KOLSE-254198 format. One record per residue: residue number from 1; residue in one letter; x, y, z of N, C-alpha, C in turn. Coordinates in steps of 0.1 Angstrom, whole numbers, plus 2048, in hexadecimal, padded with zeros to 3 digits. Layout:
BEGIN
<rec NUM A <X Y Z> <X Y Z> <X Y Z>>
...
***
This chain:
BEGIN
<rec 1 M <4B9 323 15F> <4BF 327 16C> <4BF 31B 175>>
<rec 2 N <4B4 312 174> <4B3 307 17D> <4BB 2FB 178>>
<rec 3 K <4BE 2FB 16B> <4C5 2EF 165> <4D3 2EE 16A>>
<rec 4 P <4D7 2E2 16F> <4E5 2E0 174> <4EF 2E1 168>>
<rec 5 H <4FA 2E7 16B> <504 2E9 161> <510 2DF 164>>
<rec 6 P <518 2DC 15A> <524 2D4 15C> <52E 2DD 165>>
<rec 7 K <537 2D6 16C> <540 2DD 175> <54D 2E1 16F>>
<rec 8 E <550 2DD 162> <55C 2E0 15C> <55A 2E9 150>>
<rec 9 I <564 2F2 14D> <564 2FA 141> <571 2F9 13B>>
<rec 10 N <571 2FD 12E> <57E 2FF 126> <57F 30E 125>>
<rec 11 C <586 314 12F> <587 322 130> <58E 328 124>>
<rec 12 S <587 333 11E> <58C 33A 113> <598 343 116>>
<rec 13 A <599 347 123> <5A4 350 127> <5B1 349 12A>>
<rec 14 C <5B0 33F 132> <5BD 338 136> <5BF 32B 12E>>
<rec 15 G <5B5 326 126> <5B7 31B 11E> <5B7 30D 126>>
<rec 16 E <5B3 30E 132> <5B3 302 13B> <5A5 2FC 13C>>
<rec 17 V <5A5 2EF 13E> <598 2E8 142> <598 2E9 151>>
<rec 18 T <58F 2F1 157> <58F 2F3 165> <580 2F2 16A>>
<rec 19 L <57F 2F3 177> <572 2F3 17D> <56C 302 17C>>
<rec 20 V <55F 302 17C> <559 30F 17B> <550 311 188>>
<rec 21 R <54F 31D 18D> <547 321 198> <53B 329 194>>
<rec 22 A <52F 325 198> <523 32D 194> <521 337 19F>>
<rec 23 E <51F 343 19B> <51C 34E 1A5> <50F 355 1A1>>
<rec 24 P <506 357 1AB> <4F9 35E 1A8> <4FB 36C 1A4>>
<rec 25 V <4F2 371 19B> <4F2 37F 197> <4E5 385 19C>>
<rec 26 Y <4E7 391 1A3> <4DB 397 1AA> <4D9 3A5 1A4>>
<rec 27 E <4CC 3A9 1A3> <4C8 3B7 1A0> <4BE 3BB 1AB>>
<rec 28 D <4C2 3C4 1B3> <4B9 3C9 1BE> <4B4 3BE 1C7>>
<rec 29 F <4BD 3B6 1CC> <4BA 3AB 1D5> <4B1 3A0 1CF>>
<rec 30 K <4B1 39F 1C2> <4A9 395 1BB> <4B3 38D 1B2>>
<rec 31 R <4B3 380 1B3> <4BC 378 1AB> <4B7 378 19D>>
<rec 32 V <4BF 37C 193> <4BB 37C 185> <4C3 372 17C>>
<rec 33 G <4CD 36C 182> <4D4 362 179> <4E1 35D 180>>
<rec 34 E <4E9 357 178> <4F6 352 17D> <501 356 174>>
<rec 35 S <50D 359 179> <519 35B 172> <522 350 176>>
<rec 36 F <52C 34D 16D> <535 342 16F> <543 347 16F>>
<rec 37 V <54B 342 179> <559 347 17A> <563 33B 179>>
<rec 38 C <56D 33D 171> <578 333 170> <580 333 17D>>
<rec 39 T <581 327 183> <588 326 190> <598 327 18E>>
<rec 40 A <59D 326 182> <5AB 327 17F> <5B0 335 17E>>
<rec 41 C <5A9 33D 175> <5AD 34A 172> <5A4 355 177>>
<rec 42 G <597 352 17A> <58E 35C 17F> <586 362 174>>
<rec 43 K <587 35E 167> <57E 364 15D> <570 361 160>>
<rec 44 R <568 36C 15E> <55A 36B 161> <552 36A 153>>
<rec 45 Y <549 361 153> <540 35F 148> <532 364 14C>>
<rec 46 A <52B 36C 144> <51F 372 149> <513 369 149>>
<rec 47 S <513 35E 141> <507 355 141> <50C 347 13D>>
<rec 48 A <503 33E 13F> <506 330 13B> <508 32E 12C>>
<rec 49 E <501 336 124> <503 336 116> <511 33A 111>>
<rec 50 E <517 343 118> <525 348 115> <530 33F 11B>>
<rec 51 T <52C 337 125> <536 32F 12C> <53A 322 123>>
<rec 52 P <547 320 121> <54B 314 118> <54C 307 121>>
<rec 53 F <540 302 124> <540 2F5 12C> <546 2EA 124>>
<rec 54 V <54C 2E1 12B> <552 2D5 125> <546 2CB 124>>
<rec 55 A <545 2C4 119> <53A 2BB 117> <53C 2AF 120>>
<rec 56 A <532 2AB 127> <532 29F 130> <535 293 129>>
<rec 57 Q <53F 28B 12E> <542 27E 128> <538 274 12C>>
<rec 58 A <536 26A 123> <52C 260 126> <532 257 131>>
<rec 59 K <529 254 13B> <52D 24B 146> <530 23D 141>>
<rec 60 P <53A 237 145> <53C 229 141> <532 21F 147>>
<rec 61 V <52E 216 13F> <525 20C 144> <52D 200 14A>>
<rec 62 V <52C 1FF 157> <534 1F5 15E> <52C 1E8 160>>
<rec 63 F <520 1EA 165> <517 1DE 168> <50C 1DD 15E>>
<rec 64 T <507 1D1 15C> <4FC 1CF 154> <4F1 1C9 15C>>
<rec 65 E <4E5 1C6 156> <4DA 1C0 15D> <4DE 1B2 162>>
<rec 66 A <4E7 1AB 15B> <4EB 19D 15F> <4F3 19E 16C>>
<rec 67 D <4F9 1A9 16F> <502 1AA 17B> <4FA 1AC 188>>
<rec 68 K <4ED 1AF 187> <4E5 1B2 193> <4E3 1A5 19A>>
<rec 69 P <4E3 1A6 1A8> <4E2 199 1B0> <4D3 194 1AF>>
<rec 70 D <4D2 187 1B1> <4C4 182 1B2> <4BE 187 1BF>>
<rec 71 V <4B0 187 1BF> <4A9 18B 1CA> <4A9 180 1D5>>
<rec 72 I <4AD 184 1E0> <4AE 17A 1EB> <4A1 179 1F3>>
<rec 73 S <49D 16D 1F5> <491 16A 1FC> <494 163 209>>
<rec 74 I <492 16A 215> <496 164 221> <48C 159 226>>
<rec 75 F <47F 15D 224> <475 153 228> <46E 14E 21C>>
<rec 76 E <469 142 21D> <460 13C 213> <452 143 215>>
<rec 77 E <44A 142 20A> <43D 14A 20A> <434 146 216>>
<rec 78 H <433 139 21A> <42B 135 225> <431 139 232>>
<rec 79 E <43E 13B 233> <444 13F 240> <443 14E 242>>
<rec 80 R <443 156 237> <443 164 238> <436 169 23E>>
<rec 81 Q <42B 163 23B> <41E 167 241> <41C 162 24F>>
<rec 82 R <425 15B 255> <423 156 262> <42D 15C 26C>>
<rec 83 C <435 166 268> <43E 16C 272> <437 177 27A>>
<rec 84 C <43D 17B 285> <437 183 28F> <433 191 28A>>
<rec 85 A <43A 196 27F> <437 1A3 279> <428 1A3 274>>
<rec 86 Y <423 198 270> <416 197 26A> <40B 192 274>>
<rec 87 C <40F 190 281> <406 18A 28B> <3FE 195 292>>
<rec 88 K <3F2 192 295> <3E9 19C 29C> <3ED 19E 2AB>>
<rec 89 H <3F5 195 2B0> <3F8 195 2BE> <405 19D 2C1>>
<rec 90 I <40C 1A2 2B7> <418 1A9 2BA> <415 1B7 2C0>>
<rec 91 V <41D 1BB 2CA> <41B 1C7 2D1> <427 1CF 2CE>>
<rec 92 L <426 1DA 2C6> <432 1E3 2C3> <432 1EF 2CC>>
<rec 93 N <43D 1F2 2D1> <440 1FF 2D8> <44E 203 2D6>>
<rec 94 P <452 20F 2DA> <460 213 2D8> <46B 20B 2DF>>
<rec 95 F <467 204 2E9> <471 1FD 2F2> <472 1EE 2EE>>
<rec 96 G <46A 1E9 2E5> <46B 1DB 2E1> <45E 1D6 2DB>>
<rec 97 Q <45F 1CA 2D6> <454 1C3 2D0> <450 1B7 2D9>>
<rec 98 R <444 1B6 2DD> <43F 1AB 2E5> <434 1A3 2DF>>
<rec 99 C <433 197 2E2> <428 18E 2DE> <41D 191 2E8>>
<rec 100 G <411 193 2E3> <405 196 2EC> <400 189 2F3>>
<rec 101 V <404 17E 2EE> <3FF 171 2F4> <409 16C 2FF>>
<rec 102 T <416 16C 2FB> <420 166 305> <427 171 30D>>
<rec 103 N <425 17E 309> <42B 189 310> <43B 188 310>>
<rec 104 R <440 182 305> <44F 181 304> <453 18B 2F9>>
<rec 105 F <460 190 2FA> <466 198 2F0> <467 190 2E3>>
<rec 106 T <464 195 2D8> <465 18E 2CB> <46B 198 2C1>>
<rec 107 E <46F 192 2B6> <474 199 2AA> <469 198 29F>>
<rec 108 A <469 1A1 296> <45F 1A0 28B> <460 194 283>>
<rec 109 T <46C 18E 282> <46E 182 27A> <46D 175 281>>
<rec 110 D <469 175 28E> <467 169 295> <45B 162 290>>
<rec 111 L <45B 154 292> <450 14C 28E> <44A 147 29B>>
<rec 112 C <43C 146 29C> <436 142 2A8> <42A 139 2A5>>
<rec 113 E <427 130 2AF> <41C 127 2AE> <40F 12E 2B1>>
<rec 114 H <40F 13A 2B7> <403 142 2BB> <3FF 14B 2B0>>
<rec 115 F <405 14A 2A4> <402 153 299> <3F4 154 295>>
<rec 116 E <3EF 161 294> <3E2 164 28E> <3E4 170 285>>
<rec 117 K <3E0 16F 278> <3E2 179 26E> <3DA 186 272>>
<rec 118 K <3E0 192 270> <3DA 19F 273> <3CD 1A1 26B>>
***
């Protein structure tokens, strides 16, 4: 009941490949299963086992591992550890980021001569 079903069926009543609509089946306000209805002709199938689902086609492979882009590195390793995001003087609040030493607005990627690691 929790397993997803394909959305297309080969209807035995109208002979068309159409979409199917899943409808819940209730007994005394309790859901006991699903029935499936052909959207073209309205034929109702009592269960997933009786429903003639169309087999899913294999998805085409368009991209390979060689097509993935290289990882971009904005900072060199020694620069990355010296930006304001890693500094113990940065003051974060909802209205902006400030340097605790110079009291100026900063960005997390700024580089500063007052840097001290957190």
